[in-house]
C-alpha positions as CSV (number, residue, x, y, z in Angstrom):
1,M,-5.5,10.0,16.2
2,P,-6.4,6.6,14.6
3,D,-4.4,3.5,15.0
4,W,-2.8,2.6,11.7
5,V,-2.5,-1.0,10.5
6,T,-0.2,-2.3,7.8
7,V,-2.3,-4.0,5.1
8,A,0.6,-4.7,2.6
9,V,4.3,-4.4,2.2
10,R,5.5,-3.8,-1.4
11,E,8.2,-2.1,-3.5
12,R,7.6,1.6,-4.0
13,A,6.0,1.5,-7.5
14,E,3.4,-1.0,-6.5
15,A,2.9,0.7,-3.1
16,L,2.0,3.9,-5.0
17,L,-0.4,2.1,-7.2
18,I,-2.1,0.5,-4.2
19,R,-2.2,3.8,-2.4
20,G,-4.1,5.3,-5.4
21,L,-6.5,2.3,-5.4
22,L,-7.3,2.6,-1.8
23,A,-7.6,6.4,-1.9
24,A,-9.9,6.1,-4.9
25,A,-12.2,4.0,-2.7
26,G,-12.3,6.8,-0.2
27,L,-10.0,5.2,2.3
28,P,-7.3,7.2,4.2
29,V,-3.9,5.6,3.4
30,R,-0.3,6.4,4.2
31,L,3.0,4.9,3.1
32,V,5.7,4.2,5.7
33,G,9.3,3.9,4.6
34,E,8.8,5.7,1.3
35,A,11.2,8.5,2.3
36,L,14.1,6.1,2.9
37,G,14.1,4.9,-0.6
38,E,13.8,8.4,-2.0
39,I,16.7,9.7,0.1
40,Y,19.0,6.9,-1.1
41,G,17.6,6.4,-4.5
42,F,16.4,2.9,-4.0
43,H,13.1,1.9,-5.4
44,T,13.5,-1.9,-5.4
45,G,15.1,-4.4,-2.9
46,P,15.1,-4.0,0.9
47,L,15.5,-0.2,0.9
48,G,12.7,0.2,-1.6
49,I,10.1,-1.6,0.6
50,V,7.1,0.5,1.7
51,Q,4.4,-0.4,4.2
52,I,0.9,0.5,3.1
53,Q,-1.2,1.5,6.1
54,V,-4.8,2.4,6.8
55,P,-6.7,3.3,9.9
56,A,-7.7,0.2,12.0
57,A,-11.4,1.0,11.4
58,V,-11.1,0.3,7.7
59,T,-8.6,-2.5,7.7
60,E,-11.1,-5.2,6.5
61,Q,-12.4,-3.0,3.7
62,A,-8.8,-2.3,2.5
63,R,-8.0,-6.0,2.6
64,Q,-11.0,-6.8,0.5
65,I,-10.0,-4.2,-2.1
66,L,-6.4,-5.6,-2.1
67,A,-7.7,-9.2,-2.5
68,G,-9.8,-8.1,-5.5
69,F,-6.8,-6.2,-7.0
70,Q,-4.5,-9.3,-6.6
71,E,-7.1,-11.6,-8.1
72,E,-7.6,-9.3,-11.0
73,S,-3.8,-9.0,-11.5
74,Q,-3.4,-12.8,-11.5
75,N,-6.2,-13.2,-14.0
76,G,-4.5,-10.7,-16.4
77,G,-7.1,-8.0,-15.8
């Protein structure tokens, strides 16, 4: 069983987008804390926060993908 590393912490909607981005790159990814927001109906604020995790072996690759995503978002792309 791999060690999982948190590479980002976001609100649910953005976490789902990032999960799709990382999965499209072929990386295993899981969201931690997603169920809490679903149970209580919170998708923003403290109860809507989700940890995006990948196996430790692909942490650097995931962080590079996230850095590119953030750069593109900031440049309006």
